[in-house]
C-alpha positions as CSV (number, residue, x, y, z in Angstrom):
1,X,-29.1,-27.7,-16.2
2,X,-26.3,-25.7,-15.1
3,X,-25.8,-25.3,-19.0
4,X,-29.6,-24.3,-20.1
5,X,-29.4,-21.6,-17.6
6,X,-26.0,-19.7,-18.8
7,X,-28.2,-20.0,-22.5
8,X,-31.0,-18.1,-20.8
9,X,-29.0,-15.6,-19.2
10,X,-26.7,-15.3,-22.5
11,X,-29.9,-15.4,-24.2
12,X,-30.7,-11.9,-21.2
13,X,-27.5,-10.2,-22.2
14,X,-28.2,-9.4,-25.1
15,X,-31.2,-7.4,-24.5
16,X,-28.2,-4.7,-23.9
17,X,-27.2,-4.8,-27.0
18,X,-30.9,-4.1,-28.8
19,X,-31.4,-1.1,-30.6
20,X,-28.2,0.6,-29.8
21,X,-26.3,3.1,-31.7
22,X,-22.3,2.7,-32.4
23,X,-21.6,5.1,-29.5
24,X,-24.0,3.8,-27.8
25,X,-23.3,-0.4,-28.1
26,X,-20.4,0.4,-27.1
27,X,-21.3,1.8,-23.1
28,X,-23.4,-1.1,-22.9
29,X,-20.2,-2.9,-24.1
30,X,-18.3,-1.8,-21.3
31,X,-21.1,-2.7,-19.1
32,X,-20.9,-6.1,-20.1
33,X,-17.6,-5.7,-20.0
34,X,-17.7,-4.9,-15.9
35,X,-20.3,-8.3,-15.5
36,X,-18.3,-10.9,-16.9
37,X,-15.1,-9.8,-14.7
38,X,-17.3,-9.5,-11.3
39,X,-17.1,-5.4,-10.6
40,X,-20.7,-4.8,-9.4
41,X,-20.1,-1.6,-8.0
42,X,-18.8,-0.3,-10.9
43,X,-22.2,-1.5,-12.9
44,X,-24.4,0.3,-10.0
45,X,-21.7,2.9,-9.7
46,X,-23.0,4.2,-13.4
47,X,-26.2,3.4,-14.2
48,X,-27.9,3.8,-10.2
49,X,-29.9,7.2,-10.7
50,X,-29.2,7.3,-14.3
51,X,-31.0,4.5,-15.7
52,X,-33.5,5.0,-18.5
53,X,-34.2,2.4,-20.6
54,X,-34.4,-1.7,-20.4
55,X,-31.2,-2.1,-21.1
56,X,-30.2,-0.2,-18.3
57,X,-32.4,-2.2,-15.7
58,X,-30.9,-5.6,-17.0
59,X,-27.7,-4.6,-16.1
60,X,-28.9,-3.2,-12.5
61,X,-30.6,-6.3,-12.3
62,X,-28.0,-8.7,-12.9
63,X,-25.1,-6.6,-11.0
64,X,-27.6,-6.5,-7.6
65,X,-27.3,-10.1,-8.6
66,X,-24.1,-10.6,-8.8
67,X,-23.6,-8.1,-5.1
68,X,-26.1,-10.3,-3.1
69,X,-23.8,-13.2,-4.0
70,X,-25.7,-15.6,-5.6
71,X,-24.6,-15.9,-9.2
72,X,-27.0,-17.5,-11.1
73,X,-24.8,-20.8,-11.4
74,X,-24.6,-20.8,-8.0
75,X,-28.6,-20.8,-7.1
76,X,-28.7,-23.7,-9.5
77,X,-25.9,-25.5,-7.8
78,X,-27.4,-25.0,-4.8
79,X,-31.1,-26.5,-6.1
80,X,-28.8,-29.2,-7.2
81,X,-27.7,-29.9,-3.9
82,X,-28.7,-33.6,-2.3
83,X,-31.2,-32.6,0.3
84,X,-33.1,-36.1,-0.3
85,X,-36.9,-35.3,1.4
86,X,-35.5,-32.2,2.8
87,X,-34.2,-30.1,-0.8
88,X,-35.3,-26.3,0.7
89,X,-33.4,-26.9,3.6
90,X,-30.8,-28.4,1.2
91,X,-30.7,-25.6,-0.5
92,X,-31.1,-22.8,2.3
93,X,-27.5,-24.1,3.5
94,X,-25.7,-24.3,0.2
95,X,-27.4,-20.5,-0.7
96,X,-25.8,-19.3,3.0
97,X,-22.4,-20.1,2.3
98,X,-22.7,-17.7,-0.2
99,X,-24.7,-14.6,0.6
100,X,-23.8,-11.7,2.7
101,X,-24.6,-9.4,4.8
102,X,-26.3,-7.3,2.4
103,X,-27.8,-9.6,0.4
104,X,-31.2,-10.1,1.5
105,X,-31.5,-6.2,0.3
106,X,-29.6,-6.0,-2.6
107,X,-31.3,-8.7,-4.0
108,X,-34.6,-6.4,-3.5
109,X,-33.6,-4.3,-5.7
110,X,-32.5,-6.3,-8.7
111,X,-35.9,-7.6,-8.4
112,X,-37.8,-4.7,-9.3
113,X,-34.7,-3.0,-11.6
114,X,-35.9,-6.4,-13.8
115,X,-39.7,-5.6,-12.8
116,X,-39.2,-2.1,-15.3
117,X,-38.2,-4.9,-17.5
118,X,-41.4,-7.0,-17.6
119,X,-43.5,-6.0,-15.3
120,X,-46.1,-8.4,-14.3
121,X,-44.2,-11.6,-15.4
122,X,-48.4,-13.7,-15.1
123,X,-48.9,-11.6,-18.3
124,X,-50.0,-15.0,-21.0
125,X,-48.7,-12.9,-23.4
126,X,-44.6,-12.7,-22.1
127,X,-41.3,-12.5,-24.8
128,X,-39.1,-15.4,-24.8
129,X,-36.8,-12.4,-23.4
130,X,-39.1,-11.0,-21.2
131,X,-38.8,-15.4,-19.8
132,X,-35.8,-14.9,-19.2
133,X,-35.9,-11.9,-16.7
134,X,-39.1,-13.7,-15.2
135,X,-36.7,-16.4,-14.1
136,X,-34.3,-14.1,-13.0
137,X,-36.3,-12.3,-11.2
138,X,-38.1,-15.9,-9.6
139,X,-34.0,-17.3,-8.9
140,X,-33.5,-13.8,-7.1
141,X,-36.5,-14.2,-5.0
142,X,-36.1,-18.1,-4.0
143,X,-33.0,-17.1,-2.8
144,X,-33.8,-14.7,-1.5
145,X,-36.6,-16.4,0.6
146,X,-33.8,-19.0,1.3
147,X,-31.3,-15.7,2.9
148,X,-33.9,-14.8,5.5
149,X,-34.3,-18.2,6.8
150,X,-30.3,-18.1,7.3
151,X,-30.9,-14.7,9.2
152,X,-33.5,-16.0,11.3
153,X,-31.2,-19.3,12.2
154,X,-28.8,-18.2,15.4
155,X,-26.9,-21.8,13.5
156,X,-27.5,-22.9,10.4
157,X,-26.0,-25.9,10.3
158,X,-29.1,-27.5,12.7
159,X,-31.6,-26.7,10.3
160,X,-33.5,-29.9,9.0
161,X,-31.2,-31.7,11.2
162,X,-31.8,-33.1,14.9
163,X,-29.6,-32.0,16.8
164,X,-32.0,-30.1,19.1
165,X,-33.8,-26.5,18.9
166,X,-32.0,-23.2,17.7
167,X,-33.3,-20.8,20.3
168,X,-33.1,-18.1,17.7
169,X,-35.2,-20.0,15.1
170,X,-37.5,-20.7,18.4
171,X,-37.9,-17.1,19.3
172,X,-38.1,-15.9,16.0
173,X,-41.3,-18.3,15.3
174,X,-43.2,-17.2,18.1
175,X,-42.9,-14.2,17.5
176,X,-44.5,-14.2,13.7
177,X,-47.0,-16.5,15.4
178,X,-47.7,-14.0,17.9
179,X,-47.4,-11.6,14.6
180,X,-50.0,-13.5,12.7
181,X,-52.4,-14.8,15.2
182,X,-52.4,-12.5,18.8
183,X,-51.3,-15.6,21.1
184,X,-47.8,-17.1,22.4
185,X,-46.8,-20.6,21.3
186,X,-45.5,-22.8,24.6
187,X,-42.1,-22.1,23.7
188,X,-42.3,-18.4,24.5
189,X,-43.3,-15.6,26.2
190,X,-44.2,-12.7,24.9
191,X,-43.7,-9.1,26.3
192,X,-45.9,-6.7,24.6
193,X,-45.6,-4.0,27.4
194,X,-43.1,-1.9,25.5
195,X,-43.6,1.5,24.1
196,X,-43.5,2.4,20.2
197,X,-40.2,3.2,19.4
198,X,-39.8,5.8,16.2
199,X,-36.1,5.1,14.3
200,X,-35.4,8.6,13.0
201,X,-33.3,8.9,10.2
202,X,-35.9,7.0,8.1
203,X,-38.2,7.6,10.6
204,X,-40.2,4.6,11.1
205,X,-42.6,3.7,14.2
206,X,-42.1,0.7,15.4
207,X,-43.3,-2.1,18.3
208,X,-40.6,-3.6,20.5
209,X,-41.7,-7.4,21.4
210,X,-38.9,-9.3,23.2
211,X,-39.2,-13.0,23.5
212,X,-38.3,-15.1,26.0
213,X,-37.7,-19.2,25.3
214,X,-39.3,-21.1,28.6
215,X,-36.6,-24.3,28.2
216,X,-33.4,-22.3,28.0
217,X,-33.9,-18.6,29.4
218,X,-32.5,-17.1,25.7
219,X,-34.1,-13.6,24.7
220,X,-34.1,-11.8,22.1
221,X,-35.2,-8.6,20.3
222,X,-38.2,-8.1,17.7
223,X,-39.9,-4.8,15.8
224,X,-43.6,-5.4,14.8
225,X,-45.4,-3.1,12.2
226,X,-48.6,-0.6,12.6
227,X,-49.5,-4.0,10.4
228,X,-48.6,-6.5,12.8
229,X,-45.8,-7.4,10.2
230,X,-42.3,-8.7,12.1
231,X,-39.2,-6.6,11.2
232,X,-36.4,-8.1,9.3
233,X,-33.5,-7.2,11.2
234,X,-29.9,-7.1,11.2
235,X,-28.0,-6.8,15.1
236,X,-28.9,-4.3,17.5
237,X,-29.1,0.0,17.2
238,X,-30.1,2.8,19.1
239,X,-33.1,4.2,17.5
240,X,-30.7,7.5,16.6
241,X,-28.4,6.1,15.0
242,X,-27.5,2.6,12.3
243,X,-24.6,3.8,12.9
244,X,-24.8,1.3,16.1
245,X,-25.6,-1.6,14.7
246,X,-23.9,-4.8,16.3
247,X,-23.9,-8.4,16.8
248,X,-25.1,-8.2,21.3
249,X,-27.8,-6.4,23.0
250,X,-26.8,-4.0,25.1
251,X,-30.5,-2.0,26.8
252,X,-28.3,1.1,27.4
253,X,-25.9,1.0,23.7
254,X,-28.0,-1.2,21.4
255,X,-31.6,-1.5,23.2
256,X,-33.2,-2.0,19.9
257,X,-33.2,-4.2,17.2
258,X,-31.3,-3.6,14.0
259,X,-34.2,-3.1,11.2
260,X,-32.2,-3.7,8.0
261,X,-33.2,-0.6,5.8
262,X,-32.1,2.1,6.6
263,X,-33.2,4.3,3.7
264,X,-35.7,5.9,4.4
265,X,-37.1,5.9,0.9
266,X,-37.3,2.4,0.6
267,X,-40.3,0.4,1.6
268,X,-40.5,-1.5,4.8
269,X,-39.0,-5.9,4.3
270,X,-40.3,-7.8,6.8
271,X,-40.3,-11.7,7.6
272,X,-43.8,-12.6,6.4
273,X,-43.7,-10.7,2.7
274,X,-39.6,-12.2,2.4
275,X,-41.1,-15.7,3.9
276,X,-44.4,-15.7,1.8
277,X,-45.2,-13.0,-0.9
278,X,-41.5,-12.7,-2.4
279,X,-41.6,-16.5,-2.3
280,X,-44.8,-17.1,-4.3
281,X,-43.1,-14.4,-6.4
282,X,-41.1,-16.2,-7.0
283,X,-42.9,-19.1,-7.8
284,X,-44.4,-17.8,-10.1
285,X,-42.1,-16.1,-11.9
286,X,-39.9,-19.6,-12.6
287,X,-42.9,-20.7,-13.7
288,X,-43.6,-17.9,-16.8
289,X,-40.2,-18.8,-17.7
290,X,-41.3,-22.4,-18.7
291,X,-37.7,-23.3,-18.1
292,X,-39.2,-27.7,-17.2
293,X,-36.2,-28.9,-15.3
294,X,-35.9,-26.1,-13.3
295,X,-39.6,-26.2,-12.3
296,X,-39.2,-29.8,-11.5
297,X,-36.8,-28.2,-8.4
298,X,-39.7,-25.4,-7.5
299,X,-42.5,-28.2,-7.1
300,X,-40.3,-30.4,-4.3
301,X,-39.5,-26.7,-2.5
302,X,-43.1,-26.2,-2.9
303,X,-44.2,-29.9,-1.9
304,X,-42.6,-29.7,1.2
305,X,-44.1,-26.4,2.6
306,X,-47.5,-26.7,0.8
307,X,-50.0,-28.3,3.1
308,X,-53.4,-27.6,0.9
309,X,-51.9,-28.2,-2.2
310,X,-51.9,-25.2,-4.1
311,X,-49.0,-24.4,-4.9
312,X,-49.5,-21.5,-3.6
313,X,-47.4,-20.9,0.1
314,X,-48.8,-18.6,3.2
315,X,-48.2,-17.7,7.1
316,X,-49.2,-20.8,8.8
317,X,-47.6,-22.9,6.3
318,X,-44.3,-21.3,6.1
319,X,-44.8,-21.4,10.1
320,X,-45.0,-24.9,10.5
321,X,-42.5,-25.5,7.9
322,X,-39.9,-23.7,10.1
323,X,-40.9,-25.3,14.0
324,X,-40.9,-28.2,11.7
325,X,-37.1,-28.4,10.9
326,X,-35.5,-26.7,13.6
327,X,-34.4,-29.4,15.3
């Protein structure tokens, strides 16, 4: 399977040299060499802000995927991890070993650049090279969903195990469930009395949602969008300064969950989007690539989560899945 995906990656890389004159071809050869050496920052510095061709977008998509720490060989190797009946949980753990604090945003940027090349991966008229790009989009999206799950868990080694619930994951499930249907799970107490807060750098307004796990007294802090979705956060900070981001909550110096998006020009990233919309997009994009072996792995993932058999993941199903893997 790894040979097959590497062959596909070479086909995609060849797009870098399509239609180029001698000078332009030399420029793209330099870009390809940077990608081969893992100089992803160099590719991004050279092209971001000036990209205006499919070749540029492919290179940036590859660079951001590489910067996220999830190369194609990493993803395929993680898919091959022996998880028995818990193949997706095993995949999450393997991908988590390679990811970084910026992986989710890096993969989101990678997906956006690749989309400049193919547009809609569900189109029936995709060329062979476009299908290769859709495979990149799909694998990156599914990996991003896996990394999101890792970010929601205090101890990823517990995920899918039987060592008891993970408090951080329990609190997250409770927060997302509350935002899903406005009801509290019995495991938690949710405080909805906080006033809205404006993060001044991005000018985004959220409602803070503190959640307490009843059995242990563990308390965590979440942010709700005006659409009732749970903001994807990393650590805690002041609403006026992202540089105050720390790992531990402090009601004076770091009184809010800190959104991972610090750029006002970027859209919001929510837990629901990453675990439902992006996951489903990944499923569709991989399907467009018509890669039988990889599709079989994805079908295993889907079957573990998709309880209604419609080959798509909804919010209730992902909540039930996370709860089933929480100790």
